[in-house]
C-alpha positions in Angstrom: -66.7 64.3 31.7 -63.4 64.7 32.4 -62.4 66.1 35.8 -59.0 67.2 37.2 -57.5 64.3 39.5 -55.3 64.8 42.8 -52.9 61.8 43.4 -52.0 61.3 46.9 -48.3 61.5 47.3 -46.2 59.3 49.2 -44.2 61.3 52.2 -40.6 62.0 50.9 -37.8 63.5 52.1 -38.4 67.6 52.1 -35.5 69.7 50.7 -32.4 69.3 49.3 -30.2 66.2 50.4 -26.4 66.6 51.4 -24.3 64.9 48.8 -22.5 63.1 51.8 -26.0 61.8 52.9 -26.9 60.5 49.4 -23.4 58.7 49.2 -23.4 57.1 52.6 -27.2 55.8 52.4 -26.2 54.4 49.3 -22.7 52.7 50.3 -24.3 49.8 52.4 -25.1 46.3 51.0 -27.7 45.7 52.4 -29.5 49.2 52.0 -28.7 48.6 48.0 -30.2 45.2 48.2 -33.7 47.0 49.7 -33.4 49.6 46.7 -33.1 46.5 44.0 -36.4 44.6 45.5 -38.3 47.8 45.4 -36.8 48.2 41.4 -40.4 47.7 40.4 -42.7 46.8 43.3 -43.5 48.6 46.5 -43.8 46.8 50.3 -44.9 47.1 53.5 -42.6 46.5 56.7 -44.0 43.6 57.3 -43.4 42.0 53.8 -39.5 43.6 53.7 -38.7 42.0 57.0 -40.0 38.8 55.8 -37.7 39.4 52.9 -34.5 40.2 54.4 -35.5 38.3 57.6 -35.0 41.0 59.8 -36.3 42.4 62.8 -38.3 45.4 62.5 -36.5 47.6 64.6 -33.6 46.8 62.6 -35.2 47.2 59.0 -36.7 50.6 60.2 -32.9 51.6 60.9 -32.0 51.4 57.4 -35.7 52.8 56.0 -35.0 55.8 57.6 -31.5 56.3 56.2 -32.8 55.9 52.8 -35.9 58.3 53.1 -33.7 60.8 54.6 -31.4 60.7 51.6 -34.5 61.1 49.2 -34.2 57.4 47.9 -37.4 56.0 48.9 -40.9 57.1 50.0 -43.2 55.8 52.1 -47.0 56.0 52.6 -49.2 54.9 55.9 -52.2 52.5 54.5 -54.7 52.3 57.7 -52.5 50.6 60.2 -49.3 49.4 57.9 -46.6 51.8 56.2 -45.9 50.9 52.6 -42.5 52.1 51.0 -41.5 52.2 47.2 -38.5 54.3 45.7 -38.7 58.1 45.3 -38.8 59.3 41.7 -35.6 61.5 41.2 -35.8 65.2 41.3 -34.1 68.4 41.4 -30.1 68.8 40.5 -29.4 65.7 41.7 -31.8 63.6 39.6 -29.1 62.3 37.1 -26.9 61.1 40.3 -30.5 59.5 41.6 -31.1 57.8 38.5 -27.5 56.7 38.2 -27.5 55.1 41.4 -31.0 53.4 40.7 -29.7 51.9 37.6 -26.3 50.4 38.9 -27.9 49.0 41.4 -30.7 47.5 39.2 -27.9 45.6 37.4 -26.6 43.9 40.4 -28.7 40.1 41.1 -30.5 39.8 43.8 -29.0 38.1 46.8 -30.6 34.1 47.0 -32.7 34.8 50.2 -34.1 38.3 48.7 -35.3 35.9 46.0 -36.8 33.8 47.8 -38.3 36.0 49.9 -39.6 38.3 46.7 -41.3 35.1 45.7 -42.8 34.0 49.1 -44.2 37.7 49.1 -46.0 37.7 45.6 -47.5 34.0 46.2 -49.2 35.1 49.5 -50.4 38.2 47.8 -51.5 36.3 44.9 -53.1 33.8 47.1 -54.8 36.5 48.8 -56.3 37.6 45.7 -57.2 34.7 44.2 -59.0 33.5 47.4 -61.2 36.4 47.7 -62.5 36.3 44.0 -63.4 32.7 44.4 -64.9 33.3 48.1 -66.7 36.5 46.4 -67.9 35.7 43.0 -71.4 36.6 43.5 -70.7 39.9 45.1 -67.6 40.9 43.2 -69.7 43.8 41.3 -71.7 45.0 44.3 -68.2 45.5 46.2 -66.8 46.8 42.7 -69.7 49.3 41.9 -68.9 51.2 45.6 -65.4 52.5 43.7 -65.6 52.6 40.1 -69.3 52.4 38.6 -68.5 50.1 35.2 -70.4 52.3 33.3 -67.5 55.5 33.8 -64.5 53.9 32.7 -66.1 51.0 30.3 -67.5 54.3 28.0 -63.9 56.1 28.4 -62.6 53.0 27.2 -64.8 52.8 24.0 -64.5 56.2 23.2 -60.6 55.6 23.1 -61.1 53.0 21.5 -62.9 54.8 18.6 -59.9 57.3 17.9 -58.3 53.8 16.1 -58.1 55.0 12.6 -56.5 54.4 9.2 -57.1 50.4 9.7 -60.0 47.9 10.4 -59.8 46.0 13.8 -58.7 42.1 13.2 -58.7 41.0 16.9 -59.1 42.8 20.3 -58.1 41.1 23.8 -59.8 41.8 27.1 -57.6 40.8 30.0 -60.0 40.3 32.9 -62.9 39.7 31.5 -64.5 39.8 34.3 -68.2 39.4 33.8 -68.3 40.3 30.6 -70.1 43.2 30.5 -67.8 44.8 27.7 -67.5 41.7 25.1 -70.8 42.6 23.0 -69.3 45.9 22.4 -66.1 44.7 21.7 -67.6 41.7 19.2 -68.9 44.7 17.1 -65.5 46.3 16.9 -63.6 43.3 15.8 -64.4 39.9 14.3 -62.7 38.4 16.9 -62.1 38.9 20.4 -60.6 36.9 22.6 -61.8 36.9 26.7 -58.9 36.5 29.0 -59.7 35.6 32.9 -57.5 33.9 35.6 -60.8 32.7 37.6 -63.0 30.1 36.0 -66.1 31.2 37.8 -65.5 34.7 35.8 -65.1 33.3 32.9 -68.3 30.9 33.2 -70.3 34.7 33.8 -68.7 35.8 30.6 -69.8 33.2 29.0 -73.6 33.5 30.1 -73.1 36.6 28.9 -71.8 36.8 25.8 -71.3 33.3 24.0 -74.2 33.6 22.0 -72.0 36.0 19.5 -69.9 34.8 17.1 -66.2 34.9 17.2 -65.6 35.4 21.1 -62.8 33.0 22.3 -63.0 32.4 25.8 -59.5 31.8 27.6 -59.1 30.4 31.0 -55.2 31.5 31.8 -53.3 34.5 32.1 -51.1 36.9 30.0 -48.1 35.5 30.2 -49.8 32.5 28.6 -51.2 34.3 25.6 -47.1 35.9 24.7 -46.1 32.0 25.1 -48.7 31.1 22.0 -47.3 34.5 20.3 -50.6 35.5 20.1 -51.5 39.3 18.8 -54.1 42.1 18.7 -54.9 45.5 17.2 -55.9 46.3 20.7 -55.5 45.1 24.0 -58.1 46.0 27.1 -57.4 45.6 30.5 -60.3 47.5 32.7 -60.2 47.6 36.7 -57.4 44.5 36.5 -53.5 46.0 37.6 -54.7 46.7 41.0 -55.7 42.9 41.8 -52.7 41.6 40.4 -49.3 40.6 42.4 -47.1 42.0 39.0 -48.8 44.9 37.7 -45.5 45.7 35.9 -45.2 42.4 34.4 -48.8 42.0 33.2 -48.2 45.1 31.5 -45.5 44.2 29.6 -47.4 41.5 28.6 -49.6 43.1 27.3 -47.8 45.1 25.2 -46.1 42.1 23.7 -49.1 41.1 22.9 -49.5 44.4 20.3 -47.9 44.8 16.8 -46.0 48.1 16.3 -49.1 51.1 16.4 -51.4 48.8 18.4 -53.6 49.9 21.3 -53.2 49.4 24.7 -56.0 51.1 27.0 -56.0 50.5 31.0 -58.6 51.5 32.9 -57.4 51.4 36.6 -57.5 53.2 40.1 -55.3 56.5 40.6 -53.5 55.9 44.4 -55.6 56.8 47.3 -55.1 55.7 50.7 -59.2 54.0 51.2 -57.4 50.5 52.9 -60.8 49.0 53.5 -60.7 48.2 49.6 -58.1 45.3 50.0 -60.7 43.8 52.7 -63.9 44.3 50.5 -62.7 44.3 47.2 -59.7 42.4 46.9 -57.7 44.9 45.9 -53.6 44.0 46.2 -52.8 48.0 45.5 -54.5 51.3 46.5 -54.3 52.6 43.0 -51.7 53.8 41.2 -49.6 57.2 40.1 -50.3 57.6 36.7 -46.6 58.7 36.5 -45.9 55.1 38.0 -48.0 53.4 35.0 -46.5 55.5 32.3 -42.7 54.5 33.6 -43.9 51.1 33.4 -45.5 51.5 29.9 -42.0 53.3 28.5 -40.1 49.9 30.1 -42.3 48.0 27.9 -42.1 50.2 24.6 -45.7 51.4 24.8 -46.2 55.7 24.2 -48.4 57.2 26.3 -51.0 58.9 23.8 -53.9 60.0 25.9 -55.0 60.3 29.3 -58.6 60.3 31.2 -59.3 61.0 34.7 -62.6 60.7 36.1 -63.8 62.1 39.9 -65.8 59.4 41.6 -67.6 59.0 44.9 -65.4 58.5 48.2 -62.9 60.7 46.9 -61.9 57.6 44.3 -60.2 58.6 41.4 -59.9 56.7 38.3 -57.4 57.1 35.4 -57.9 55.8 31.9 -54.8 55.8 30.1 -53.9 55.0 26.0 -50.9 53.8 25.3 -49.7 52.9 21.8 -46.5 50.1 20.9 -43.7 52.2 19.7 
Protein backbone atom coordinates (compact mmCIF):
# COMPACT_ATOMS: atom_id res chain seq x y z
CA UNK A 1 0.00 0.00 0.00
CA UNK A 2 1.33 3.40 -0.96
CA UNK A 3 1.90 5.70 1.98
CA UNK A 4 3.20 9.19 2.53
CA UNK A 5 6.86 9.72 3.23
CA UNK A 6 8.68 12.15 5.46
CA UNK A 7 12.00 13.19 3.96
CA UNK A 8 14.41 14.49 6.57
CA UNK A 9 15.60 17.90 5.51
CA UNK A 10 19.12 19.06 6.15
CA UNK A 11 19.57 22.04 8.45
CA UNK A 12 19.92 25.24 6.48
CA UNK A 13 19.74 28.98 6.94
CA UNK A 14 16.31 30.14 8.07
CA UNK A 15 14.76 33.30 6.65
CA UNK A 16 15.83 35.64 3.86
CA UNK A 17 19.53 36.22 3.28
CA UNK A 18 20.75 39.81 2.80
CA UNK A 19 22.15 40.26 -0.69
CA UNK A 20 25.46 41.58 0.69
CA UNK A 21 25.92 38.37 2.76
CA UNK A 22 25.29 36.18 -0.27
CA UNK A 23 27.73 38.10 -2.46
CA UNK A 24 30.35 38.15 0.30
CA UNK A 25 30.06 34.39 0.75
CA UNK A 26 30.46 33.84 -3.00
CA UNK A 27 33.33 36.29 -3.27
CA UNK A 28 36.07 34.03 -1.93
CA UNK A 29 38.12 31.64 -4.09
CA UNK A 30 38.26 28.85 -1.51
CA UNK A 31 34.55 28.98 -0.80
CA UNK A 32 33.84 28.78 -4.54
CA UNK A 33 36.04 25.67 -4.70
CA UNK A 34 34.05 24.17 -1.81
CA UNK A 35 30.82 24.82 -3.71
CA UNK A 36 32.37 23.37 -6.86
CA UNK A 37 33.39 20.16 -5.07
CA UNK A 38 29.82 19.78 -3.81
CA UNK A 39 28.23 20.09 -7.24
CA UNK A 40 26.98 16.48 -7.16
CA UNK A 41 28.01 15.07 -3.82
CA UNK A 42 27.92 15.66 -0.09
CA UNK A 43 30.88 15.38 2.25
CA UNK A 44 31.65 15.11 5.93
CA UNK A 45 33.81 17.70 7.63
CA UNK A 46 36.64 15.16 7.86
CA UNK A 47 36.45 14.46 4.12
CA UNK A 48 36.46 18.18 3.27
CA UNK A 49 39.46 18.78 5.52
CA UNK A 50 41.26 16.02 3.63
CA UNK A 51 40.28 17.38 0.20
CA UNK A 52 41.43 20.94 0.93
CA UNK A 53 44.23 20.09 3.40
CA UNK A 54 42.77 22.42 6.02
CA UNK A 55 42.43 22.25 9.78
CA UNK A 56 38.86 21.73 10.93
CA UNK A 57 38.73 25.12 12.64
CA UNK A 58 39.70 26.93 9.42
CA UNK A 59 37.28 24.92 7.28
CA UNK A 60 34.41 25.39 9.74
CA UNK A 61 34.76 29.16 9.42
CA UNK A 62 34.14 28.99 5.66
CA UNK A 63 31.34 26.44 6.01
CA UNK A 64 29.51 28.69 8.50
CA UNK A 65 29.65 31.60 6.06
CA UNK A 66 28.24 29.40 3.28
CA UNK A 67 25.50 28.08 5.60
CA UNK A 68 24.53 31.59 6.72
CA UNK A 69 24.36 32.68 3.08
CA UNK A 70 21.95 29.85 2.26
CA UNK A 71 24.42 28.20 -0.13
CA UNK A 72 24.96 25.02 1.90
CA UNK A 73 22.90 22.71 4.13
CA UNK A 74 24.18 20.42 6.84
CA UNK A 75 22.95 17.40 8.76
CA UNK A 76 24.33 15.40 11.66
CA UNK A 77 24.67 11.65 11.13
CA UNK A 78 25.74 10.13 14.43
CA UNK A 79 28.88 11.98 15.47
CA UNK A 80 29.63 13.29 11.95
CA UNK A 81 28.25 16.35 10.15
CA UNK A 82 27.66 16.19 6.41
CA UNK A 83 27.31 19.16 4.06
CA UNK A 84 25.72 19.58 0.66
CA UNK A 85 24.49 22.41 -1.52
CA UNK A 86 21.16 23.95 -0.66
CA UNK A 87 18.38 23.71 -3.20
CA UNK A 88 17.68 27.27 -4.47
CA UNK A 89 14.31 28.62 -3.35
CA UNK A 90 12.57 31.91 -2.70
CA UNK A 91 12.77 35.21 -4.60
CA UNK A 92 16.56 35.01 -5.00
CA UNK A 93 16.53 31.44 -6.34
CA UNK A 94 17.58 32.56 -9.86
CA UNK A 95 20.63 34.32 -8.40
CA UNK A 96 21.60 31.23 -6.37
CA UNK A 97 21.24 29.10 -9.49
CA UNK A 98 23.42 31.50 -11.48
CA UNK A 99 26.10 31.36 -8.79
CA UNK A 100 26.04 27.55 -8.88
CA UNK A 101 26.10 27.51 -12.70
CA UNK A 102 29.09 29.82 -12.98
CA UNK A 103 30.84 27.99 -10.14
CA UNK A 104 30.43 24.66 -11.94
CA UNK A 105 32.02 26.14 -15.05
CA UNK A 106 35.20 26.84 -13.11
CA UNK A 107 37.87 24.10 -13.06
CA UNK A 108 38.75 22.39 -9.79
CA UNK A 109 42.23 22.93 -8.47
CA UNK A 110 44.64 20.03 -8.89
CA UNK A 111 44.74 19.51 -5.12
CA UNK A 112 40.94 19.40 -4.87
CA UNK A 113 40.66 16.94 -7.77
CA UNK A 114 43.18 14.62 -6.15
CA UNK A 115 41.44 14.99 -2.78
CA UNK A 116 38.04 14.09 -4.22
CA UNK A 117 39.48 11.03 -5.95
CA UNK A 118 41.11 9.91 -2.70
CA UNK A 119 37.84 10.29 -0.77
CA UNK A 120 35.90 8.38 -3.43
CA UNK A 121 38.51 5.62 -3.45
CA UNK A 122 38.29 5.30 0.33
CA UNK A 123 34.49 5.14 0.20
CA UNK A 124 34.62 2.44 -2.49
CA UNK A 125 37.22 0.46 -0.53
CA UNK A 126 35.06 0.54 2.61
CA UNK A 127 31.97 -0.61 0.72
CA UNK A 128 33.78 -3.37 -1.20
CA UNK A 129 35.42 -4.67 1.98
CA UNK A 130 32.05 -4.87 3.68
CA UNK A 131 30.43 -6.84 0.86
CA UNK A 132 33.35 -9.24 0.55
CA UNK A 133 33.38 -9.92 4.27
CA UNK A 134 29.62 -10.13 4.80
CA UNK A 135 28.22 -11.74 1.69
CA UNK A 136 26.65 -14.52 3.76
CA UNK A 137 24.93 -12.00 6.08
CA UNK A 138 24.04 -9.31 3.55
CA UNK A 139 20.40 -10.33 3.01
CA UNK A 140 19.79 -10.64 6.76
CA UNK A 141 21.16 -7.15 7.43
CA UNK A 142 19.41 -5.60 4.43
CA UNK A 143 16.08 -7.05 5.50
CA UNK A 144 16.38 -5.11 8.76
CA UNK A 145 15.96 -1.94 6.72
CA UNK A 146 13.96 -2.81 3.62
CA UNK A 147 12.21 -6.15 3.06
CA UNK A 148 12.91 -7.35 -0.47
CA UNK A 149 9.29 -8.32 -1.17
CA UNK A 150 8.07 -4.76 -0.70
CA UNK A 151 10.14 -2.92 -3.29
CA UNK A 152 10.48 -5.85 -5.70
CA UNK A 153 6.72 -6.13 -6.12
CA UNK A 154 6.40 -2.40 -6.78
CA UNK A 155 9.28 -2.65 -9.27
CA UNK A 156 7.46 -5.37 -11.20
CA UNK A 157 4.18 -3.42 -11.10
CA UNK A 158 5.90 -0.38 -12.57
CA UNK A 159 7.53 -2.59 -15.19
CA UNK A 160 4.10 -3.85 -16.19
CA UNK A 161 3.09 -0.25 -17.04
CA UNK A 162 5.31 -0.41 -20.13
CA UNK A 163 3.04 -1.00 -23.10
CA UNK A 164 3.08 -0.70 -26.87
CA UNK A 165 6.03 -2.99 -27.58
CA UNK A 166 7.47 -6.16 -26.06
CA UNK A 167 10.60 -6.00 -23.95
CA UNK A 168 13.59 -7.55 -25.71
CA UNK A 169 16.22 -6.96 -23.03
CA UNK A 170 16.27 -5.98 -19.35
CA UNK A 171 19.39 -5.08 -17.38
CA UNK A 172 19.45 -5.50 -13.61
CA UNK A 173 22.21 -3.39 -12.05
CA UNK A 174 23.50 -4.79 -8.77
CA UNK A 175 21.79 -8.16 -9.17
CA UNK A 176 22.82 -9.32 -5.69
CA UNK A 177 21.57 -12.84 -5.04
CA UNK A 178 19.43 -12.83 -8.18
CA UNK A 179 16.05 -13.10 -6.52
CA UNK A 180 14.36 -10.91 -9.13
CA UNK A 181 15.85 -12.68 -12.17
CA UNK A 182 13.09 -15.31 -12.66
CA UNK A 183 10.43 -12.58 -12.76
CA UNK A 184 12.50 -10.48 -15.19
CA UNK A 185 13.11 -13.59 -17.33
CA UNK A 186 9.32 -14.00 -17.70
CA UNK A 187 9.12 -10.45 -19.08
CA UNK A 188 12.01 -10.44 -21.56
CA UNK A 189 13.88 -13.13 -23.53
CA UNK A 190 17.25 -11.59 -22.60
CA UNK A 191 18.31 -10.40 -19.15
CA UNK A 192 21.74 -9.03 -18.22
CA UNK A 193 22.59 -9.56 -14.55
CA UNK A 194 25.34 -7.09 -13.55
CA UNK A 195 27.25 -6.96 -10.29
CA UNK A 196 30.64 -5.73 -9.04
CA UNK A 197 30.95 -8.59 -6.54
CA UNK A 198 31.99 -12.00 -7.85
CA UNK A 199 30.58 -13.55 -4.68
CA UNK A 200 27.16 -11.99 -5.26
CA UNK A 201 27.26 -12.95 -8.93
CA UNK A 202 28.00 -16.54 -7.89
CA UNK A 203 24.91 -16.58 -5.67
CA UNK A 204 22.83 -15.15 -8.53
CA UNK A 205 24.09 -17.91 -10.83
CA UNK A 206 23.13 -20.53 -8.25
CA UNK A 207 19.64 -19.08 -8.17
CA UNK A 208 18.95 -18.47 -11.87
CA UNK A 209 21.63 -19.94 -14.14
CA UNK A 210 19.21 -22.68 -15.24
CA UNK A 211 17.04 -20.07 -16.99
CA UNK A 212 17.83 -19.46 -20.69
CA UNK A 213 18.69 -15.98 -21.90
CA UNK A 214 20.30 -14.69 -18.68
CA UNK A 215 23.84 -13.33 -19.04
CA UNK A 216 25.86 -12.83 -15.87
CA UNK A 217 28.34 -9.94 -16.11
CA UNK A 218 31.03 -9.04 -13.59
CA UNK A 219 31.58 -5.28 -13.77
CA UNK A 220 29.84 -1.94 -13.41
CA UNK A 221 27.58 0.28 -15.48
CA UNK A 222 30.54 2.01 -17.08
CA UNK A 223 31.62 -1.31 -18.61
CA UNK A 224 28.23 -1.77 -20.28
CA UNK A 225 28.09 1.78 -21.64
CA UNK A 226 31.61 1.37 -23.02
CA UNK A 227 30.44 -1.69 -24.95
CA UNK A 228 27.40 0.17 -26.32
CA UNK A 229 24.89 -2.16 -24.65
CA UNK A 230 21.24 -1.06 -24.83
CA UNK A 231 18.09 -2.37 -23.14
CA UNK A 232 14.39 -1.53 -23.06
CA UNK A 233 14.45 -1.38 -19.27
CA UNK A 234 17.09 -1.03 -16.54
CA UNK A 235 16.33 -2.05 -12.95
CA UNK A 236 18.35 -0.95 -9.92
CA UNK A 237 17.10 -2.08 -6.51
CA UNK A 238 18.78 -0.76 -3.34
CA UNK A 239 22.08 -0.13 -5.14
CA UNK A 240 22.72 3.62 -5.30
CA UNK A 241 23.26 4.13 -1.57
CA UNK A 242 26.10 1.58 -1.74
CA UNK A 243 27.93 3.38 -4.57
CA UNK A 244 30.58 6.11 -4.14
CA UNK A 245 29.21 8.12 -7.11
CA UNK A 246 25.46 7.53 -7.38
CA UNK A 247 24.92 10.37 -9.86
CA UNK A 248 27.49 8.82 -12.21
CA UNK A 249 25.86 5.38 -11.97
CA UNK A 250 22.45 6.92 -12.65
CA UNK A 251 23.84 8.71 -15.72
CA UNK A 252 25.39 5.45 -16.95
CA UNK A 253 22.06 3.64 -16.60
CA UNK A 254 20.37 6.36 -18.62
CA UNK A 255 22.91 5.81 -21.42
CA UNK A 256 21.92 2.15 -21.54
CA UNK A 257 18.40 3.14 -22.61
CA UNK A 258 17.03 4.16 -26.01
CA UNK A 259 14.55 7.01 -26.29
CA UNK A 260 11.44 5.98 -24.39
CA UNK A 261 13.32 3.35 -22.38
CA UNK A 262 12.49 2.75 -18.71
CA UNK A 263 14.65 3.09 -15.62
CA UNK A 264 13.23 1.90 -12.30
CA UNK A 265 15.20 2.74 -9.15
CA UNK A 266 14.37 1.54 -5.65
CA UNK A 267 16.33 3.13 -2.84
CA UNK A 268 16.12 4.54 0.64
CA UNK A 269 14.74 7.99 1.28
CA UNK A 270 17.03 10.31 3.22
CA UNK A 271 17.31 9.19 6.86
CA UNK A 272 19.48 9.76 9.91
CA UNK A 273 20.13 6.22 11.16
CA UNK A 274 23.90 6.10 10.93
CA UNK A 275 24.12 2.48 12.16
CA UNK A 276 23.29 1.43 8.58
CA UNK A 277 26.80 2.42 7.55
CA UNK A 278 28.38 -0.16 9.84
CA UNK A 279 25.87 -2.99 9.60
CA UNK A 280 24.77 -2.76 5.97
CA UNK A 281 27.77 -1.19 4.24
CA UNK A 282 25.80 1.92 3.25
CA UNK A 283 27.83 4.83 1.88
CA UNK A 284 24.81 7.14 1.72
CA UNK A 285 22.01 7.50 4.24
CA UNK A 286 19.43 7.49 1.46
CA UNK A 287 18.52 10.27 -0.94
CA UNK A 288 15.81 12.87 -1.18
CA UNK A 289 13.39 12.33 -4.04
CA UNK A 290 14.29 15.79 -5.30
CA UNK A 291 17.97 14.85 -5.51
CA UNK A 292 17.28 11.71 -7.55
CA UNK A 293 15.02 13.67 -9.89
CA UNK A 294 17.67 16.36 -10.41
CA UNK A 295 20.31 13.74 -11.24
CA UNK A 296 17.86 12.00 -13.56
CA UNK A 297 17.00 15.23 -15.34
CA UNK A 298 20.69 15.95 -15.89
CA UNK A 299 21.01 12.46 -17.40
CA UNK A 300 18.20 13.04 -19.91
CA UNK A 301 15.44 11.29 -17.97
CA UNK A 302 11.99 12.45 -16.94
CA UNK A 303 10.07 11.26 -13.89
CA UNK A 304 7.07 9.11 -14.79
CA UNK A 305 5.88 7.78 -11.42
CA UNK A 306 6.90 7.61 -7.76
CA UNK A 307 5.87 5.20 -5.01
CA UNK A 308 6.84 5.69 -1.35
CA UNK A 309 6.58 2.87 1.18
CA UNK A 310 6.76 3.18 4.97
CA UNK A 311 9.13 0.69 6.61
CA UNK A 312 10.21 -0.54 10.01
CA UNK A 313 12.56 1.48 12.21
CA UNK A 314 11.44 4.72 10.58
CA UNK A 315 12.94 3.94 7.17
CA UNK A 316 11.16 4.87 3.94
CA UNK A 317 11.64 3.34 0.49
CA UNK A 318 11.17 5.25 -2.74
CA UNK A 319 10.60 3.51 -6.06
CA UNK A 320 11.12 5.96 -8.91
CA UNK A 321 10.11 5.26 -12.51
CA UNK A 322 11.97 7.35 -15.10
CA UNK A 323 11.79 7.38 -18.89
CA UNK A 324 14.53 8.35 -21.33
CA UNK A 325 13.62 11.52 -23.21
